[in-house]
MIVEX-835910 format. One line per 2 residues: number of its first residue (from 1); for each residue y, z, x of C-alpha. Coordinates in Angstrom, 2 decimals. Example, Ala and Ser with C-alpha at 12.3 -4.5 7.8 and 13.67 -1.06 7.14 Angstrom:
2
1> -4.50/7.80/12.30 | -1.06/7.14/13.67
END
This chain:
211
1> 3.07/-2.40/17.49 | 2.67/0.37/20.05
3> -0.46/1.85/18.56 | -3.58/-0.18/17.35
5> -4.11/1.13/13.59 | -7.41/2.96/13.03
7> -7.54/4.46/9.58 | -10.55/6.43/8.37
9> -11.13/7.41/4.83 | -13.16/10.66/3.98
11> -14.37/12.80/1.25 | -17.52/13.87/-0.56
13> -20.34/11.81/-1.95 | -19.28/9.49/-4.77
15> -15.46/9.90/-4.37 | -14.95/6.24/-3.53
17> -14.62/6.10/0.18 | -16.00/2.72/0.71
19> -14.10/1.01/-2.25 | -10.89/2.35/-0.89
21> -11.64/1.36/2.60 | -12.64/-1.97/1.42
23> -9.16/-2.35/-0.41 | -7.23/-1.26/2.66
25> -9.22/-3.89/4.79 | -8.34/-6.58/2.47
27> -4.71/-5.70/1.99 | -3.75/-4.96/5.41
29> -6.19/-7.41/6.91 | -8.18/-4.85/9.18
31> -11.65/-4.86/10.13 | -13.75/-2.99/7.92
33> -16.39/-0.38/9.42 | -18.81/0.94/6.79
35> -21.14/3.68/7.42 | -24.86/3.19/7.35
37> -26.44/5.09/4.40 | -29.33/3.36/2.83
39> -30.91/2.63/6.03 | -31.44/6.11/6.88
41> -35.33/6.61/6.35 | -35.04/10.30/5.76
43> -32.30/10.33/3.12 | -34.46/10.15/-0.03
45> -36.72/12.88/1.32 | -33.57/14.93/2.33
47> -32.11/14.98/-1.36 | -35.50/16.23/-2.33
49> -36.20/18.76/0.25 | -32.96/19.67/2.22
51> -34.50/22.26/4.66 | -37.47/20.28/5.49
53> -35.54/17.01/6.35 | -32.08/18.10/7.43
55> -32.35/17.76/11.23 | -33.89/14.25/11.26
57> -31.35/13.20/8.43 | -28.40/14.51/10.50
59> -29.57/13.25/13.82 | -30.12/9.59/12.39
61> -26.61/9.65/11.03 | -24.99/10.97/14.31
63> -26.69/8.41/16.43 | -25.87/5.42/14.19
65> -22.29/6.63/13.61 | -21.70/6.89/17.36
67> -23.12/3.53/18.27 | -20.94/2.01/15.51
69> -17.85/3.74/16.73 | -18.75/2.51/20.32
71> -19.18/-0.98/19.05 | -15.85/-0.94/17.06
73> -13.96/0.61/19.94 | -15.09/-2.19/22.32
75> -14.79/-5.06/20.08 | -11.68/-4.37/18.20
77> -9.70/-1.21/19.19 | -9.74/-2.19/22.70
79> -8.80/-5.68/21.91 | -5.94/-4.12/19.80
81> -7.67/-5.22/16.56 | -6.80/-2.75/13.62
83> -9.81/-1.12/12.10 | -10.43/0.86/8.72
85> -13.34/2.76/8.46 | -15.20/4.49/5.36
87> -15.93/7.71/7.07 | -14.89/9.99/10.25
89> -17.35/11.19/12.65 | -16.33/14.91/11.71
91> -18.39/14.35/8.44 | -21.26/14.83/10.60
93> -20.34/18.58/11.45 | -19.61/19.23/7.85
95> -23.10/18.07/6.77 | -24.94/19.55/9.57
97> -23.41/22.99/9.43 | -24.35/23.32/5.61
99> -27.85/22.22/6.04 | -29.39/23.09/9.67
101> -30.79/26.28/10.63 | -28.76/28.28/13.07
103> -30.94/27.31/15.98 | -30.94/23.68/15.21
105> -27.07/23.72/14.56 | -26.48/24.87/17.97
107> -28.48/22.14/19.44 | -26.77/19.66/17.09
109> -23.10/20.92/18.31 | -24.29/20.29/22.07
111> -25.45/16.83/21.30 | -22.39/16.02/18.99
113> -19.89/17.28/21.86 | -21.25/15.07/24.46
115> -21.57/11.82/22.39 | -18.12/12.32/20.87
117> -16.27/13.40/23.89 | -14.73/9.99/24.72
119> -14.90/8.48/21.17 | -11.93/6.90/19.80
121> -9.99/9.07/17.21 | -8.00/7.77/14.03
123> -4.28/7.29/13.75 | -4.35/8.25/10.02
125> -7.05/10.19/7.84 | -7.14/9.59/4.11
127> -8.84/12.36/2.26 | -10.06/11.74/-1.17
129> -11.20/14.71/-3.23 | -12.12/15.20/-6.84
131> -13.78/17.59/-9.23 | -17.63/17.93/-9.64
133> -17.64/16.10/-13.10 | -15.76/13.05/-11.62
135> -18.07/13.00/-8.48 | -20.99/13.13/-10.74
137> -19.85/10.52/-13.13 | -19.28/8.14/-10.33
139> -22.62/8.76/-8.63 | -24.26/7.87/-11.94
141> -21.96/4.74/-12.38 | -23.04/3.39/-8.94
143> -26.58/3.88/-9.79 | -27.95/4.38/-6.40
145> -31.57/5.37/-6.71 | -31.45/7.54/-3.57
147> -28.85/9.68/-5.13 | -30.28/10.62/-8.45
149> -31.97/13.74/-7.11 | -28.83/15.16/-5.58
151> -28.50/18.95/-6.69 | -24.83/19.33/-8.37
153> -24.53/22.75/-6.56 | -24.94/21.18/-3.32
155> -22.35/18.59/-4.26 | -19.85/21.41/-5.34
157> -20.50/23.26/-1.98 | -20.13/20.05/-0.24
159> -16.76/19.56/-1.81 | -15.63/23.20/-0.77
161> -16.71/22.36/2.70 | -14.74/19.25/2.94
163> -11.55/21.13/1.99 | -12.05/23.90/4.61
165> -12.97/21.05/7.22 | -9.78/18.92/6.35
167> -7.66/22.24/6.74 | -9.05/23.03/10.07
169> -8.73/19.55/11.36 | -5.03/19.67/10.56
171> -4.61/22.72/12.33 | -6.41/21.61/15.31
173> -4.96/17.95/15.25 | -1.20/18.25/14.19
175> -0.36/14.82/15.51 | -2.97/13.08/13.20
177> -1.52/12.85/9.45 | -4.04/13.60/6.67
179> -3.06/11.81/3.29 | -4.59/13.38/0.28
181> -5.34/11.73/-3.10 | -6.84/13.34/-6.19
183> -9.69/11.22/-7.49 | -9.32/12.81/-10.92
185> -5.69/11.70/-11.14 | -6.22/8.34/-9.48
187> -8.55/5.53/-10.39 | -7.87/2.82/-7.58
189> -10.98/0.93/-8.55 | -10.03/0.47/-12.26
191> -6.05/0.84/-12.16 | -4.25/-1.49/-9.58
193> -1.11/0.46/-10.14 | -3.10/3.43/-8.65
195> -4.26/1.41/-5.82 | -0.72/0.19/-5.18
197> 0.61/3.58/-5.06 | -1.97/4.65/-2.36
199> -1.45/1.54/-0.23 | 2.28/2.17/-0.64
201> 1.75/5.73/0.74 | -0.42/4.58/3.70
203> 2.36/1.83/4.47 | 4.88/4.34/4.57
205> 2.82/6.73/6.91 | 2.00/4.14/9.27
207> 5.84/3.05/9.71 | 6.58/6.80/10.15
209> 3.96/7.32/12.89 | 4.77/3.81/14.57
211> 1.36/2.26/14.08
END
C-alpha cells in the first residue's frame, strides 16, 4: 500500500456514524477512533440553552478532537497502521458556525486554524445523511438522556449545514473522495446486505485511490 488508509465517517446526529465506523473497523481490521461525546460536561446544558453554552461546548470538542487526532497520527498513521474515525475535524466548523456569535466564531476560527494546520487528513470520507424523521427515530432508539432535549428544528438545520459543508469540502479538496449513503434507504445496522453494499463500495474506492 502506497498510502496508509485513514477513513472518516461523517453526518448529522443520530445518522449512525459510530455504528458504521465500528463495522468498517471490524471488516478491514483498522484501528477505530471514536469521538468524545458523553465526556463533554457542557453538552447537556448546550441542548437546553444553545446560546449560553455554545462556546464552552465547541471549545471542549475542538481541544479533545485535536488531542485524539494528534495521538492517532503518532501511534498509528506514522506507523502505517490504518485508521477509521467516526468523525472528521471539519464538523467543528459546521457546529460552531451555526451556534456561535459572530465575534466568538472569528476567535474560534483562529484557534481552529492553528490547531489543524498540520493535522492528518483522511483519504476517504463517508457521508451519511437521512431525513429528519429517520434521525429522530434513531436518536430515540439509542436512548441517550443527553439527547432527549434536542430541538428538531436544530437537527433539521444541522442536516442542511452538513450538506453544504460536504459540497464545499469536495470543491476545495477534489483529491479526497466523499462517498454518500442515504440512511433512509440503507439500514446497515439491521440489514447485513446493506452493510455489505457499503463495504464493497468502500473497498472499490480504496482500490481506485490506491490505499
